[in-house]
C-alpha positions in Angstrom: 29.7 -13.6 -7.3 29.9 -14.6 -3.7 27.9 -12.5 -1.2 28.4 -12.8 2.6 25.4 -11.7 4.7 26.0 -11.0 8.4 23.7 -9.5 11.0 25.2 -7.8 14.0 23.3 -9.7 16.7 24.0 -13.1 15.1 27.6 -13.1 13.7 27.9 -16.8 14.4 25.4 -17.6 11.6 26.6 -15.5 8.7 25.5 -16.9 5.3 27.7 -17.1 2.2 25.6 -17.0 -1.0 26.8 -18.2 -4.3 24.1 -17.5 -7.0 20.8 -18.9 -5.8 22.2 -21.3 -3.2 23.9 -21.2 0.2 27.6 -21.9 -0.1 28.3 -21.9 3.6 26.9 -21.0 7.0 29.2 -20.2 9.9 30.9 -17.6 12.0 31.4 -14.4 10.1 35.2 -14.1 10.8 35.8 -17.6 9.5 33.8 -17.1 6.3 35.3 -13.7 5.6 38.8 -15.0 6.0 38.1 -18.0 3.7 36.4 -15.8 1.1 38.1 -12.4 1.2 36.7 -11.3 -2.2 33.1 -11.9 -1.3 30.9 -8.8 -1.2 29.7 -8.2 2.4 26.2 -7.1 3.3 25.9 -6.1 7.0 22.6 -5.9 8.7 21.3 -4.9 12.1 19.6 -7.6 14.2 19.4 -11.3 13.5 19.6 -13.5 10.4 17.1 -16.3 10.3 16.0 -18.9 7.7 12.9 -16.8 7.0 9.2 -17.4 7.6 6.5 -19.5 6.2 3.2 -17.7 6.1 0.3 -20.3 6.2 -2.3 -17.9 4.9 -1.5 -17.8 1.2 -5.1 -18.0 0.0 -6.4 -15.6 2.6 -3.8 -13.0 1.9 -3.3 -13.3 -1.9 -6.8 -14.4 -3.1 -9.3 -13.2 -0.6 -7.7 -9.9 0.2 -7.5 -6.8 -2.0 -4.2 -4.9 -1.6 -4.9 -1.3 -2.8 -2.5 0.4 -5.1 -1.0 3.5 -3.4 -2.8 5.6 -6.0 -6.1 4.3 -4.7 -5.4 5.4 -1.1 -8.1 8.1 -1.2 -10.7 5.6 -2.2 -9.7 2.4 -0.3 -7.1 3.6 2.2 -3.7 1.9 2.5 -4.5 -1.2 4.5 -5.7 -4.5 2.9 -9.4 -4.8 2.1 -11.0 -8.0 3.2 -14.4 -9.7 3.4 -17.4 -8.9 1.2 -15.8 -5.6 0.1 -12.8 -7.4 -1.4 -15.0 -10.0 -3.0 -17.2 -7.2 -4.5 -14.1 -5.5 -5.9 -12.9 -8.7 -7.6 -16.3 -9.5 -9.0 -16.6 -6.0 -10.5 -13.2 -6.1 -12.0 -11.4 -9.5 -12.1 -8.3 -7.9 -13.5 -7.6 -6.4 -10.1 -6.6 -9.8 -8.8 -3.3 -10.0 -10.5 -2.0 -6.6 -9.4 -3.4 -7.2 -5.9 -1.7 -10.5 -5.6 1.6 -8.9 -6.7 1.3 -6.2 -4.0 0.3 -8.9 -1.5 3.5 -10.8 -2.3 5.5 -7.6 -1.8 3.9 -7.2 1.7 4.8 -10.8 2.5 8.4 -10.2 1.5 8.5 -7.1 3.7 7.6 -9.4 6.6 10.5 -11.9 6.0 8.2 -14.4 4.3 10.1 -16.8 2.0 7.4 -19.5 1.7 3.6 -19.6 1.7 1.2 -22.4 2.4 -2.4 -23.1 1.6 -4.0 -24.1 -1.7 -3.8 -21.2 -4.2 -6.5 -21.8 -6.7 -6.3 -18.6 -8.8 -3.8 -18.1 -11.6 -3.0 -14.6 -10.5 -1.9 -15.6 -7.0 0.0 -18.7 -8.4 1.8 -16.5 -10.9 2.7 -13.9 -8.3 4.2 -16.5 -5.9 6.1 -18.2 -8.7 7.5 -15.0 -10.1 8.7 -13.9 -6.7 10.4 -17.2 -6.1 8.5 -18.0 -2.9 8.6 -21.6 -1.8 5.3 -23.4 -1.3 5.1 -25.4 1.9 2.7 -27.5 3.8 0.0 -25.8 5.8 0.0 -26.5 9.5 -2.9 -28.7 10.7 -3.9 -26.0 13.1 -3.7 -22.4 11.9 -2.2 -19.9 14.4 -5.1 -17.4 14.6 -6.5 -14.9 12.1 -4.8 -14.4 8.7 -1.9 -11.9 9.1 1.4 -10.9 7.6 2.9 -11.5 11.1 1.0 -14.6 12.3 1.3 -15.7 15.9 3.2 -17.9 16.4 5.7 -17.2 13.6 6.7 -20.3 11.6 10.4 -20.3 10.9 11.8 -22.5 8.1 14.5 -25.2 8.9 18.1 -24.2 9.6 20.1 -23.0 6.6 22.8 -25.4 5.3 25.2 -25.4 2.5 23.7 -26.4 -0.8 20.1 -25.4 0.0 18.3 -22.5 -1.7 19.5 -19.1 -0.4 16.2 -18.1 1.2 16.4 -16.1 4.5 15.4 -12.9 6.3 16.9 -10.4 8.6 15.0 -8.9 11.5 16.0 -5.8 13.5 15.7 -7.5 16.9 18.4 -8.6 19.4 17.3 -12.3 19.5 14.6 -14.8 18.5 12.6 -14.2 21.7 12.3 -10.5 20.7 11.3 -11.5 17.2 8.5 -13.6 18.7 7.4 -10.7 20.9 7.7 -7.9 18.3 6.7 -9.9 15.1 7.6 -10.0 11.5 7.2 -6.2 10.9 10.7 -5.9 12.2 12.1 -7.3 8.9 14.9 -5.3 7.4 15.8 -7.6 4.5 14.5 -10.7 2.7 16.6 -12.8 0.3 15.0 -15.3 -2.1 17.0 -17.5 -4.5 20.0 -15.5 -3.6 18.4 -12.1 -4.6 17.8 -9.3 -2.2 14.0 -8.9 -2.8 13.2 -6.6 0.0 15.3 -4.1 1.9 13.8 -1.6 4.4 15.0 1.9 3.6 
């Protein structure tokens, strides 16, 4: 089934998705007229190719992402440093669930690809199951590990035939995305599937 994604601040770059791939990119009016039976998903803000987060190992292997049921004991924010290492040493089974929750946080920030050498099976499996692409890590990292690193690393422009991998951010333009960061994500699509949608 064809799905046409359009964001209100970037109607000139609507994306028509067929299965796991981009069928076409162009002005919304033209794509809608050419494919009147396509399901339409309308979003606020801008549609972009999605982000590459260069901190795969730091966020998925060296950070513990607490289960919401553990909030009283660990809080709701990621646990890093020696405290995270101690949790993993005490109970290695925590790594798989933590990596899956970390991937969910990445998706909630418009991330469609990660970089950095993932050495643990748990993180590798979480990335593979989510369908995240694995890219090359920049020679110079943009500061401390973050779900919204500065500067943001956008993937190349979407074109027909490429994997349907993109994100939508509730901002008026790319300059505002740079200023406000990836926490403005409202939707993330990976392999043509809507894998994150902000309620």
